[in-house]
Phi, psi and omega in degrees: 000133175247137175244125177241122180250122176269135181278169181298324185265023180254170178262016179063022175284158183290117181292341179286351175278354179294128184298338179289349180249020182305319181245062185301322180301312180293322179300310180295320178300316178297315178303313182295334179270001178085013179259135176252113177300160182310131177090342181271144178229177174116234190061043179237163182293130173266114188281346178055041183302327186258010177069031179296330182239165178304145180295131179217166177299156178306141178075011176289321182258143176238136184251140174230145183211161175266143177084208179270168180297331177295332180264009189300340177290345181301307177201120178233144173240126180243123179250135174266158180298112177055037176233166178298167182295143172233134177246134175237128176238130178269000000 
C-alpha cells in the first residue's frame, strides 16, 4: 500500500512524477541500509505531530529530506518500521 498526501498549498499533481524520485526503489533501499544519497539528509525520527500518518509508537517513522531541515517541506520521504513507503509533500 502506498499513501500519497497532497498538501494544502500544492496543485494536486502526482508527486511521483518528480524527477528526484525517478529511482524510488533504490532510494528507499539506500535509506533502509543507512545510506544517504547525495543531497539527502535526515534518518531522524518523524514525530507525526500533526497526525499526517496513522498513529504509531514514537520512533516508528523515520524522515529523510532534500536540502536543509528548513527546506524539508520541499520533498520528504517518511518510512515506517517494516511498512510500505509513505510520501508527504507540504
